[in-house]
N, C-alpha and C positions, 0 to 999 in steps of 0.2 A: 504494500500500500504506500509506504514512504517513497519507494523508488518511482512509482507512477506520479506521485506528487512532484518529485524533483525533476524527473526526466520526461514526463509525458506532455506537459504543457509548456508554452513559452514562459519566461519570467514575467511575473505580474508587477514586480517592483523594480524594473530596470532603471527608471529615472531616479527613484529614491536611492537605489544602490549606487548609481554613478555619482550622485551628489555626495553621499557619505564617503565614497572613495576619494573624491576631489578634496573634500574638507580634511580627510585623514592625511592626504599627501601634504597639504598645507601645514597640518599639525607636525608631521615629521620634519618638514623643512624648517619650521620655527624651532622645534626641539633641537635639531642639529645645529642651527645657527647659535642658539643660546648656549648649548653645551660646549661649543668651540670657544666661547669667551673665557673659559677658565673656571676657577673654583667658586665664583659668585653664583653660578647656576648649577642645578643638579636635577636629575629626574626624580620627581616626587612620588611617582607610582612605584611601590617596592617591587612588584613583579617585573615591570618594564626595566627598572634599574638593575635587577638581577641579570636579565638578558643583556643589557648594555654593558655591565661590568665584566661579563664573560666574553662577549662577542662584538663589542663596540656597536656601531650603527647597523651593521649587518644583522646582529641579534635583535636590535630594536625594530628594524624593518620587518624581519620575519615574524616576530611576536605580534606586531601591530596588524599585519595583513592576515595572519592566521585568525586572530580575533575578529577582524572585519568579515572574513569569509564565513566563519561560524555564525556571526550575527545575521548576515544576509541570508544564508541557508535557513537558519531558524525562522527568520521573519517571512521568508517565502512559504515555508510549511505552515506557519501560523496564519498567514494571509489566505491560504487555500482552505483552511478549516474555519476561520472566523474572519471573513472579509472586512477589511478596514483596520483591524487590530495590528497586523504585521506592518502595514504602512505607517501607522501612528508610532509604533515602536522604532522603526527606522528613522522617521522624522525626528523623534525625540533624541535619538543617538546622534543625528546630524547636528541638531541644535547644541547638544552638550559638547560635541567636538568643536563646533564653531566657537563656543564660549572659551574653550581652551586656547584656540588660535587667537582670539581677541585678547585674552589675558597675556599670552606670550608676546603679542605685538606691543601691549602696554609695557611689559617688562623690557622689551627691546628698546623702545623709544625713551623710557625713563633712565635706563642704566647703560645702554651700549652707545646710543647715538650721541649723548653729551660727551662721552670719552673720545669719540671719533672726531666730532666737530670742534 
């Protein structure tokens, strides 16, 4: 039954999935930019930090995109069983990731740009 849900129909949440992926790429770029600045910045997610401390950005990217893949698959399954719910969950995840990007931009402009300028 699960295989039919995942492989039988086209994706129902392709637009939402693409948006989440785009915001997540921005999050990774901002994380990388801030972590390169030195000891002032660190990865605050302990699980992501574990991957980063062992495999640097390669580990962080792998961790991030495995999580995103799981979230998208989960939301596709939920959307097929409860229309509208999977879409709302992905949209909420996108808003949360966007908030992280906005906060990272705030940190960047407060702490990095004045040093450069």
